[in-house]
Every structure is written in structure tokens, then in C-alpha cells.
C-alpha positions, -999 to 999 in steps of 0.1 A, spaced: 400 123 -358 365 102 -368 358 94 -404 327 115 -403 344 141 -383 373 140 -414 346 141 -442 329 178 -422 369 192 -429 368 181 -461 336 198 -473 343 224 -449 374 229 -469 361 225 -505 336 252 -497 360 274 -481 386 268 -514 352 276 -539 347 305 -523 384 319 -519 384 320 -558 346 326 -564 328 362 -571 300 342 -557 302 344 -519 295 380 -517 262 367 -495 284 341 -471 309 370 -465 277 392 -455 263 360 -430 298 358 -416 299 396 -408 283 393 -371 311 365 -362 337 381 -339 362 370 -366 344 386 -390 341 419 -370 380 419 -366 384 417 -403 363 441 -408 386 463 -385 418 453 -400 403 458 -440 390 494 -429 432 502 -422 437 486 -462 449 514 -485 432 506 -516 466 489 -531 467 465 -505 427 458 -507 427 455 -539 461 425 -536 444 407 -509 413 405 -535 436 391 -558 452 369 -537 462 337 -563 450 302 -556 476 281 -533 507 265 -550 505 234 -567 529 218 -538 505 230 -510 477 219 -530 492 184 -534 493 185 -495 460 196 -487 442 168 -511 467 144 -494 452 152 -464 418 154 -474 423 122 -486 435 105 -456 411 128 -437 386 107 -456 398 72 -456 403 79 -415 441 75 -420 453 107 -412 481 104 -384 475 129 -350 500 154 -363 486 150 -400 454 159 -383 472 190 -367 482 199 -397 454 195 -418 431 214 -387 457 238 -392 450 244 -422 413 247 -429 421 274 -400 444 296 -421 424 287 -456 391 302 -433 412 334 -422 421 343 -459 392 335 -475 373 361 -454 400 389 -453 398 382 -492 365 379 -496 360 418 -478 392 430 -494 371 421 -530 340 440 -516 358 470 -504 369 471 -534 342 471 -550 330 498 -535 362 521 -541 365 547 -567 389 531 -597 408 510 -576 
């Protein structure tokens, strides 16, 4: 992975984390509604009970060990020193975090429309 590409991944990851734990991401979430993944997550969230939606809306931050590994991989990506295995690991984490962020944000929207949850 080249330095420019690694930097883009790092910026993307930072944005995802910021959204994941921010209440200001409703507009970003609404922009993604028309994506295939967005439509899948909409379908998934519609099947959540209010309690399950609240659980996903309140997911905690990553544990310190996971966060440390992400930071390590992001730093290596910025330096252009990721091994091929680390690049695959890092890409996988970014994809997972995108999905979790989208589920969390859509769950928050659902919870905000439910009475007394």
C-alpha cells in the first residue's frame, strides 16, 4: 500500500471513529442511505426490537488493546511500512468499523424515533 493510499485509509478511519462516537453524524448517515450497504443496514435495523436498537446505538468505544493496534497500523500505513499481512488486517478493520459505524448511526436514528426507549 502506497503512502498516499495509506494516508487516505487513515483519514477515513479517523472520520469513521469520529462519527461512531459523535451525535453529529446524522447528516452523514442520511447521505449514505442510498448505498447498497445502507439499504442492507436499514433492512437489518427494521428488524431490531427497541432494546436491541438501543444496545447498538450505545455501543462503547473500542477497547484499549484494539485501539492500540489500530493506531499502530495507522502509523505504519502513514509511514508506508505496512507488511502485506498488516495491510490486509488494517483494511479489514477499516471495513468492519465502517459497518459498525453505519449500524450504530442508523440504530441511533431508530431509537430517536421510538417513544420512551
